C-alpha positions, 0 to 999 in steps of 0.5 A: 381831603383827609377824612377822620372817622372815630373807630372802636378797633383799627382795622382801616376802612373795614373799622366800625364807627364808634359812637362819640368823638372823645372816648374812641380809643381811635380813629382811622384817617383816610386820604380820598385821593389815594384810599389809604387809610391809617390807623391812629390811637387816641391821644386824649382818650382819658380827659376830663368830660368837657375838656376834649383837646380834639388836635391832640385825640388826633396826634395832632395830624391835619385832617379837613373833616372828621365823620362822627355818630356824637360829639361833644359841643366843646370839642364840635366848637374847636374843630369847626374853629380849626377850619375842620368839617364834621359830619354826622356818621351812619351806622356801619363801617368807615368806608360806607361812611367815606363813600357816603361823604364823597356822594355829598349824603352826609349832613353837617354836624350842627351845635343843637345835635351835640352830646350833653354828657355820657350819662344818658344825655346824649341826643343820638340815644 
């Protein structure tokens, strides 16, 4: 399984999870078969609000799941349409979130928990 997690800085498994999907500076993609971590830059960082293109953000890399603290409804819908599962991250590192996902302790991200905007309207704040 390939898991993608938005991060503030590229530090592999020790990266800290970033608060939002679309505005994350980068991502760590972890292949759980060999626990290899790949750091990538957000290819869609400067999109207009509500216009996030998740697959462009990931550099068109193929992933099975996204683990994220917050995400907009548009991005969530686009990811689910591509068959990508989205889970709610906990505060901490990529390693912690991958471990929790493998233990099936992270809930799926539901539309009612998505962000309405980045001006203090997010349900997670």
